[in-house]
C-alpha positions as semicolon CSV with decimal commas, in nm:
position;residue;x (nm);y (nm);z (nm)
1;M;-1,082;0,655;0,100
2;K;-1,038;0,760;-0,262
3;L;-0,684;0,805;-0,391
4;L;-0,685;1,110;-0,613
5;S;-0,472;1,174;-0,918
6;A;-0,251;1,483;-0,932
7;K;-0,512;1,651;-1,152
8;Q;-0,792;1,569;-0,907
9;I;-0,589;1,702;-0,613
10;H;-0,564;2,038;-0,792
11;Q;-0,935;2,024;-0,874
12;W;-1,016;1,970;-0,504
13;D;-0,836;2,293;-0,420
14;E;-1,033;2,475;-0,690
15;Y;-1,360;2,321;-0,570
16;T;-1,291;2,438;-0,214
17;I;-1,199;2,788;-0,331
18;A;-1,528;2,808;-0,522
19;H;-1,759;2,642;-0,268
20;E;-1,634;2,747;0,077
21;P;-1,562;3,009;-0,056
22;I;-1,200;3,096;0,024
23;S;-0,925;3,268;-0,173
24;S;-0,633;3,058;-0,290
25;I;-0,388;3,268;-0,088
26;N;-0,590;3,211;0,231
27;L;-0,608;2,839;0,162
28;M;-0,229;2,851;0,138
29;E;-0,221;3,032;0,473
30;R;-0,429;2,755;0,628
31;A;-0,187;2,489;0,502
32;A;0,121;2,682;0,611
33;L;-0,016;2,740;0,960
34;L;-0,067;2,368;1,015
35;C;0,290;2,302;0,901
36;V;0,424;2,564;1,143
37;E;0,224;2,415;1,430
38;W;0,369;2,072;1,346
39;I;0,722;2,218;1,340
40;K;0,672;2,396;1,674
41;E;0,527;2,088;1,845
42;R;0,858;1,912;1,779
43;G;1,073;2,203;1,880
44;Y;1,230;2,241;1,538
45;H;1,156;2,615;1,534
46;T;1,440;2,665;1,783
47;C;1,694;2,516;1,541
48;S;1,876;2,674;1,251
49;I;1,627;2,644;0,963
50;R;1,685;2,667;0,590
51;I;1,381;2,673;0,361
52;F;1,412;2,589;-0,009
53;C;1,126;2,722;-0,219
54;G;1,037;2,672;-0,583
55;K;0,836;2,932;-0,770
56;G;0,510;2,736;-0,779
57;N;0,244;2,709;-0,512
58;N;0,453;2,460;-0,316
59;G;0,715;2,731;-0,293
60;G;0,438;2,970;-0,190
61;D;0,363;2,736;0,101
62;G;0,730;2,747;0,196
63;L;0,740;3,126;0,192
64;A;0,427;3,146;0,409
65;I;0,584;2,898;0,652
66;A;0,898;3,115;0,664
67;R;0,694;3,429;0,739
68;M;0,498;3,261;1,019
69;L;0,815;3,121;1,176
70;I;0,971;3,469;1,173
71;E;0,660;3,614;1,335
72;Q;0,706;3,362;1,615
73;G;1,072;3,442;1,675
74;A;1,256;3,204;1,445
75;Q;1,517;3,322;1,194
76;P;1,496;3,097;0,888
77;T;1,702;3,150;0,575
78;I;1,520;3,116;0,245
79;Y;1,663;2,995;-0,086
80;I;1,490;3,019;-0,422
81;P;1,647;2,850;-0,727
82;E;1,618;3,072;-1,034
83;S;1,406;2,929;-1,313
84;G;1,371;3,230;-1,540
85;T;1,005;3,286;-1,445
86;D;0,828;3,515;-1,199
87;G;0,641;3,232;-1,031
88;T;0,272;3,188;-0,957
89;K;0,056;3,471;-0,829
90;D;0,039;3,328;-0,476
91;F;0,415;3,270;-0,474
92;Q;0,468;3,637;-0,565
93;T;0,223;3,754;-0,297
94;N;0,399;3,556;-0,026
95;L;0,741;3,666;-0,148
96;H;0,644;4,034;-0,115
97;R;0,503;3,970;0,234
98;L;0,822;3,794;0,339
99;Q;1,053;4,063;0,201
100;D;0,896;4,308;0,448
101;L;1,022;4,091;0,736
102;T;1,365;3,959;0,638
103;A;1,658;4,009;0,408
104;N;1,763;3,645;0,443
105;I;1,630;3,551;0,099
106;Y;1,877;3,422;-0,157
107;F;1,823;3,339;-0,523
108;L;2,032;3,046;-0,639
109;Q;2,173;3,102;-0,986
110;S;2,413;2,810;-1,009
111;K;2,557;2,515;-0,820
112;E;2,830;2,743;-0,687
113;S;2,570;2,949;-0,499
114;F;2,437;2,654;-0,298
115;P;2,480;2,712;0,078
116;F;2,688;2,500;0,312
117;I;2,450;2,297;0,528
118;A;2,542;2,172;0,874
119;K;2,415;1,836;0,992
120;D;2,235;1,985;1,294
121;E;2,017;2,214;1,082
122;I;1,653;2,170;0,977
123;L;1,579;2,187;0,605
124;I;1,230;2,253;0,475
125;D;1,176;2,130;0,121
126;A;0,911;2,337;-0,059
127;L;1,059;2,316;-0,407
128;F;0,798;2,112;-0,594
129;G;0,465;1,962;-0,488
130;S;0,196;1,742;-0,636
131;G;0,184;1,941;-0,959
132;L;0,520;1,808;-1,077
133;N;0,482;1,611;-1,402
134;R;0,839;1,554;-1,521
135;P;1,178;1,453;-1,374
136;L;1,390;1,727;-1,221
137;Q;1,683;1,844;-1,431
138;L;1,980;2,081;-1,430
139;L;1,987;2,321;-1,133
140;S;1,686;2,167;-0,957
141;A;1,831;1,815;-0,975
142;E;2,169;1,942;-0,853
143;L;2,003;2,121;-0,561
144;V;1,816;1,806;-0,461
145;Q;2,142;1,613;-0,461
146;H;2,308;1,885;-0,253
147;I;2,028;1,875;0,005
148;N;2,028;1,495;0,023
149;Q;2,404;1,486;0,082
150;S;2,388;1,737;0,368
151;G;2,301;1,488;0,643
152;A;2,060;1,742;0,792
153;K;1,701;1,662;0,890
154;I;1,469;1,726;0,596
155;I;1,097;1,811;0,616
156;S;0,914;1,800;0,282
157;I;0,593;1,995;0,226
158;D;0,315;1,805;0,043
159;L;0,553;1,566;-0,139
160;P;0,930;1,522;-0,142
161;S;1,044;1,734;-0,436
162;G;1,095;1,524;-0,748
163;M;0,829;1,269;-0,650
164;A;0,516;1,239;-0,863
165;V;0,172;1,139;-0,737
166;D;0,079;0,902;-1,017
167;K;0,397;0,763;-1,171
168;S;0,731;0,617;-1,083
169;C;1,030;0,840;-1,013
170;K;1,269;0,549;-0,975
171;N;1,626;0,659;-1,054
172;D;1,517;1,026;-1,074
173;A;1,639;1,309;-0,852
174;V;1,408;1,308;-0,548
175;I;1,446;1,462;-0,202
176;C;1,502;1,198;0,068
177;A;1,292;1,344;0,349
178;D;1,285;1,243;0,712
179;H;0,929;1,376;0,740
180;T;0,666;1,459;0,481
181;L;0,377;1,688;0,570
182;T;0,112;1,612;0,312
183;F;-0,226;1,778;0,287
184;Q;-0,575;1,639;0,342
185;N;-0,521;1,276;0,239
186;L;-0,263;1,018;0,143
187;K;-0,138;1,007;-0,214
188;R;-0,079;0,691;-0,413
189;C;0,295;0,759;-0,429
190;F;0,314;0,703;-0,052
191;L;0,192;0,344;-0,092
192;M;0,480;0,235;-0,315
193;A;0,776;0,049;-0,164
194;E;1,019;0,205;-0,410
195;N;0,934;0,553;-0,272
196;A;0,976;0,467;0,097
197;V;1,337;0,586;0,105
198;S;1,219;0,934;0,002
199;F;0,914;1,023;0,209
200;G;1,015;0,916;0,561
201;E;0,748;0,959;0,829
202;I;0,423;1,089;0,682
203;S;0,186;1,326;0,860
204;V;-0,147;1,405;0,694
205;L;-0,256;1,760;0,777
206;D;-0,627;1,834;0,746
207;I;-0,657;2,168;0,566
208;E;-1,036;2,136;0,555
209;L;-1,086;2,098;0,183
210;A;-1,456;2,084;0,094
211;P;-1,565;1,721;0,150
212;G;-1,839;1,741;-0,114
213;F;-1,577;1,722;-0,389
214;L;-1,511;1,352;-0,331
215;A;-1,864;1,260;-0,436
216;T;-1,808;1,431;-0,772
217;V;-1,509;1,223;-0,885
218;D;-1,441;0,861;-0,969
219;T;-1,101;0,710;-0,896
220;V;-0,933;0,388;-1,003
221;F;-0,772;0,341;-0,661
222;E;-0,885;0,372;-0,303
223;I;-0,776;0,263;0,044
224;V;-0,991;0,005;0,221
225;S;-1,169;0,159;0,520
226;K;-1,273;0,012;0,855
227;S;-1,637;0,091;0,786
228;Q;-1,618;-0,084;0,451
229;I;-1,475;-0,398;0,612
230;H;-1,729;-0,389;0,893
231;S;-2,010;-0,387;0,637
232;L;-1,869;-0,700;0,469
233;K;-1,864;-0,925;0,775
234;K;-2,147;-1,178;0,780
235;P;-2,293;-1,273;1,118
236;R;-2,333;-1,645;1,192
237;N;-2,678;-1,791;1,220
238;P;-2,701;-1,934;1,574
239;F;-2,880;-2,242;1,433
240;S;-2,616;-2,312;1,168
241;H;-2,411;-2,633;1,149
242;K;-2,074;-2,715;0,995
243;G;-2,225;-2,784;0,657
244;N;-2,354;-2,429;0,636
245;H;-2,002;-2,288;0,654
246;G;-1,853;-2,478;0,367
247;H;-1,614;-2,763;0,300
248;A;-1,273;-2,633;0,193
249;L;-0,991;-2,823;0,025
250;L;-0,628;-2,717;0,063
251;V;-0,375;-2,863;-0,179
252;A;-0,047;-2,787;-0,007
253;G;0,276;-2,919;0,137
254;N;0,555;-3,143;0,019
255;R;0,885;-3,276;0,140
256;G;1,050;-3,016;0,361
257;K;0,752;-2,780;0,326
258;M;0,477;-2,937;0,531
259;G;0,478;-2,635;0,760
260;A;0,309;-2,440;0,480
261;A;0,024;-2,692;0,471
262;V;-0,012;-2,680;0,849
263;L;-0,021;-2,301;0,861
264;A;-0,272;-2,270;0,577
265;S;-0,491;-2,540;0,734
266;R;-0,494;-2,383;1,078
267;A;-0,570;-2,040;0,933
268;C;-0,852;-2,181;0,722
269;L;-1,021;-2,341;1,021
270;R;-0,960;-2,041;1,245
271;T;-1,129;-1,820;0,984
272;G;-1,449;-2,019;1,001
273;A;-1,459;-2,294;0,738
274;G;-1,705;-2,562;0,851
275;L;-1,496;-2,850;0,719
276;L;-1,142;-2,877;0,587
277;T;-0,970;-3,147;0,387
278;A;-0,596;-3,120;0,332
279;N;-0,446;-3,281;0,024
280;V;-0,085;-3,374;0,106
281;P;0,160;-3,655;0,014
282;E;0,050;-3,972;0,192
283;E;0,379;-4,018;0,374
284;Y;0,333;-3,677;0,540
285;S;-0,035;-3,714;0,628
286;P;0,047;-3,791;0,997
287;I;0,178;-3,434;1,026
288;I;-0,168;-3,297;0,946
289;H;-0,344;-3,551;1,168
290;T;-0,134;-3,457;1,468
291;S;-0,091;-3,082;1,419
292;V;-0,437;-3,003;1,279
293;P;-0,664;-3,274;1,422
294;E;-0,975;-3,084;1,306
295;A;-0,880;-3,142;0,942
296;M;-0,937;-3,444;0,720
297;V;-0,670;-3,570;0,481
298;I;-0,665;-3,699;0,123
299;A;-0,337;-3,839;-0,001
300;R;-0,176;-3,651;-0,290
301;E;-0,129;-3,977;-0,476
302;E;-0,505;-4,025;-0,506
303;N;-0,676;-3,851;-0,795
304;I;-0,918;-3,611;-0,626
305;Q;-1,270;-3,702;-0,737
306;F;-1,594;-3,509;-0,696
307;L;-1,417;-3,173;-0,674
308;N;-1,743;-2,982;-0,663
309;V;-1,826;-3,118;-0,317
310;Y;-1,575;-2,857;-0,201
311;R;-1,712;-2,508;-0,180
312;S;-1,362;-2,366;-0,216
313;I;-1,014;-2,489;-0,302
314;G;-0,683;-2,328;-0,212
315;I;-0,372;-2,453;-0,389
316;G;-0,004;-2,370;-0,374
317;P;0,159;-2,333;-0,030
318;G;0,468;-2,554;-0,008
319;L;0,357;-2,754;-0,310
320;G;0,680;-2,752;-0,510
321;V;0,712;-2,702;-0,886
322;D;0,725;-3,041;-1,053
323;A;0,528;-3,277;-1,274
324;D;0,296;-3,378;-0,989
325;T;0,205;-3,015;-0,921
326;E;0,140;-2,958;-1,290
327;K;-0,086;-3,263;-1,302
328;I;-0,299;-3,173;-1,002
329;L;-0,325;-2,804;-1,095
330;K;-0,435;-2,889;-1,449
331;H;-0,686;-3,139;-1,309
332;I;-0,839;-2,878;-1,079
333;L;-0,847;-2,606;-1,343
334;T;-1,018;-2,842;-1,585
335;N;-1,272;-2,993;-1,347
336;Y;-1,359;-2,727;-1,089
337;S;-1,599;-2,439;-1,151
338;N;-1,604;-2,248;-0,822
339;P;-1,351;-1,974;-0,738
340;L;-1,003;-2,093;-0,639
341;V;-0,729;-1,944;-0,424
342;I;-0,405;-1,977;-0,619
343;D;-0,079;-1,896;-0,444
344;A;0,292;-1,973;-0,423
345;D;0,402;-2,276;-0,627
346;A;0,068;-2,298;-0,803
347;L;0,140;-1,949;-0,937
348;N;0,493;-2,049;-1,034
349;T;0,352;-2,351;-1,217
350;L;0,102;-2,128;-1,398
351;A;0,397;-1,914;-1,507
352;L;0,527;-2,220;-1,696
353;H;0,187;-2,275;-1,861
354;K;0,044;-1,929;-1,925
355;D;-0,219;-2,068;-2,158
356;W;-0,381;-2,214;-1,845
357;L;-0,479;-1,861;-1,735
358;D;-0,788;-1,896;-1,952
359;L;-0,891;-2,203;-1,749
360;I;-0,903;-2,024;-1,414
361;P;-1,262;-2,009;-1,282
362;A;-1,428;-1,668;-1,258
363;G;-1,387;-1,502;-0,921
364;S;-1,067;-1,688;-0,833
365;L;-0,813;-1,513;-0,611
366;L;-0,450;-1,506;-0,725
367;S;-0,215;-1,382;-0,450
368;P;0,135;-1,325;-0,588
369;H;0,418;-1,131;-0,431
370;P;0,596;-0,901;-0,680
371;K;0,844;-1,161;-0,807
372;E;0,569;-1,419;-0,859
373;F;0,362;-1,155;-1,036
374;D;0,648;-1,075;-1,274
375;R;0,711;-1,443;-1,348
376;L;0,346;-1,492;-1,436
377;F;0,262;-1,169;-1,616
378;G;0,597;-1,033;-1,735
379;A;0,874;-0,824;-1,579
380;C;0,788;-0,473;-1,456
381;D;1,034;-0,187;-1,412
382;N;0,870;-0,035;-1,105
383;D;0,588;-0,060;-0,853
384;F;0,356;0,175;-1,043
385;E;0,388;-0,029;-1,361
386;R;0,319;-0,351;-1,173
387;A;0,009;-0,213;-1,002
388;D;-0,124;-0,062;-1,325
389;K;-0,068;-0,394;-1,502
390;A;-0,265;-0,572;-1,229
391;I;-0,555;-0,333;-1,290
392;A;-0,540;-0,392;-1,666
393;L;-0,528;-0,770;-1,619
394;S;-0,833;-0,754;-1,393
395;T;-1,032;-0,626;-1,691
396;Q;-0,887;-0,891;-1,924
397;Y;-0,949;-1,191;-1,697
398;P;-1,240;-1,271;-1,464
399;F;-1,013;-1,336;-1,164
400;I;-0,897;-1,107;-0,883
401;I;-0,529;-1,028;-0,828
402;I;-0,402;-0,977;-0,474
403;L;-0,061;-0,816;-0,523
404;K;0,108;-0,858;-0,188
405;G;0,317;-0,587;-0,026
406;H;0,320;-0,346;0,268
407;Y;0,009;-0,196;0,110
408;T;-0,137;-0,502;-0,060
409;L;-0,335;-0,418;-0,373
410;I;-0,659;-0,599;-0,459
411;A;-0,727;-0,554;-0,832
412;A;-1,071;-0,646;-0,967
413;N;-1,283;-0,532;-1,261
414;G;-1,052;-0,243;-1,345
415;K;-1,038;-0,097;-0,994
416;G;-0,785;-0,125;-0,713
417;W;-0,811;-0,129;-0,335
418;Y;-0,502;-0,079;-0,119
419;N;-0,503;-0,241;0,224
420;N;-0,345;-0,048;0,511
421;T;-0,337;-0,308;0,790
422;G;-0,027;-0,512;0,862
423;N;0,333;-0,442;0,954
424;A;0,688;-0,545;0,874
425;G;0,656;-0,849;1,101
426;L;0,471;-1,013;0,811
427;A;0,798;-1,019;0,617
428;K;0,866;-1,372;0,730
429;G;0,813;-1,720;0,590
430;G;0,464;-1,858;0,642
431;S;0,272;-1,531;0,637
432;G;0,149;-1,589;0,283
433;D;0,040;-1,944;0,369
434;V;-0,178;-1,801;0,645
435;L;-0,339;-1,562;0,397
436;T;-0,414;-1,851;0,161
437;G;-0,593;-2,032;0,441
438;I;-0,793;-1,723;0,536
439;L;-0,904;-1,657;0,178
440;T;-0,998;-2,021;0,122
441;A;-1,213;-2,019;0,435
442;L;-1,397;-1,702;0,333
443;L;-1,478;-1,843;-0,010
444;A;-1,601;-2,162;0,158
445;Q;-1,843;-1,946;0,359
446;Q;-1,976;-1,805;0,031
447;Y;-1,839;-1,456;0,058
448;I;-1,850;-1,280;-0,278
449;P;-1,493;-1,322;-0,414
450;L;-1,411;-0,950;-0,406
451;H;-1,544;-0,927;-0,052
452;A;-1,341;-1,232;0,046
453;A;-1,028;-1,068;-0,094
454;L;-1,088;-0,734;0,080
455;L;-1,189;-0,889;0,412
456;G;-0,922;-1,159;0,406
457;V;-0,631;-0,926;0,338
458;Y;-0,759;-0,678;0,597
459;L;-0,802;-0,944;0,868
460;H;-0,462;-1,094;0,790
461;G;-0,292;-0,759;0,839
462;L;-0,501;-0,665;1,140
463;A;-0,421;-0,997;1,311
464;A;-0,052;-0,921;1,261
465;D;-0,102;-0,572;1,409
466;L;-0,288;-0,711;1,710
467;A;-0,014;-0,969;1,765
468;L;0,228;-0,683;1,835
469;D;0,061;-0,648;2,176
470;H;0,263;-0,959;2,266
471;Q;0,538;-0,967;2,005
472;T;0,769;-0,735;1,817
473;M;0,800;-0,712;1,440
474;E;1,122;-0,909;1,470
475;S;0,970;-1,190;1,677
476;L;0,632;-1,215;1,504
477;L;0,562;-1,562;1,362
478;A;0,297;-1,685;1,123
479;T;0,147;-1,887;1,409
480;D;0,102;-1,564;1,606
481;I;-0,109;-1,427;1,321
482;I;-0,332;-1,735;1,328
483;E;-0,387;-1,701;1,702
484;M;-0,507;-1,342;1,656
485;I;-0,754;-1,407;1,373
486;G;-1,041;-1,439;1,621
487;K;-0,960;-1,105;1,782
488;A;-0,929;-0,947;1,438
489;F;-1,277;-1,073;1,348
490;G;-1,414;-0,918;1,667
491;T;-1,254;-0,577;1,613
492;D;-1,479;-0,306;1,470
């Protein structure tokens, strides 16, 4: 699913108006009706309702919602902050329609005119929508603060007012909604962790915008779809043998961190690698032999020869950051030509030797979490900046960046794919080690690197989702994810 910019969202409305055809005011009616149906389904129409409307089309939506609620027996009160303008044409049309039904419309001239809000009331935020392109100031910012401090339940229409589709609003005045009713599709702003406090529970309302528009636009970002993932899976030849599915090498584990090597190894084998060799300190090799008997072991102390016998190499989980890690990472970067999976302490070691970035083989997968990303590529002020930097780096270097998060971003060749599987149970030690094993196995099976990244991240999250049939987010362990990889593979 394509993630549209604010400009493209507006263009989709215009395209629908021209091609359905439908007038803009009737398209607004369609959106408002869906919002009212959502409100009624939850019984909120029986509560005391206050609706705050700006003078743009988002405010026009709010006025249409107010009119429809009145027509169905509710008695909302409407507030419009004065901005010194008449408002858009559709705003004015809906204001005139509403004035025929109620006198409960108040224009807010100053902070002193803000209403008292009780905690048991319902507030509908229709101040500013996806067209906002600058931080809120003066009266608008003060009103947002007043609404947020009320303690009442807040429902935002389209976007929480003050939030922008395409850029960070960190530290700006933004409505903190309990629910956001957005139209037609998700927006990129809803995929950013820094915005989660503001948008609450999101409901996407299908206002039947003309689907043909999506074929006319290119986007930098999209959300990975089930159908896309299904098309990437490669069926196994029934006459294949272990050599057909690749020999993987995992360089992982150290004193006190052998669990990372075990988790990555199990995940690698469970994801289909034909052979696996684990490179660990010799004194800890019995841990691999006993906990992952399917794997072979090479002692860390031995200089790994004939690297190209391995179809893929994953390096980093539990490795530690020391001279030995530097030595083995440099050796692999210098002598291996196939794509690597680089994670955890291998990334932290790279951050100490940034000139080694030019040695990374084409198609390699780097899987940092935000702090690792910042150590390696420089500090970022917000989630948007970090994601945009990942996209820019993917055009500068021939590797793929997997920026981990609730919506993990895969950045490659100047484009970005957000993954929407997974849950908060993954926020636990070992989850990233499992992902390293999965990615290493897919590369061993000769998946195209981008396909390995998309499929691996999706399966990792899906396995965690499927594990919730038996666990909760609190109780979910990395081993539970591994045990559900097979079911994830079999899910269409």
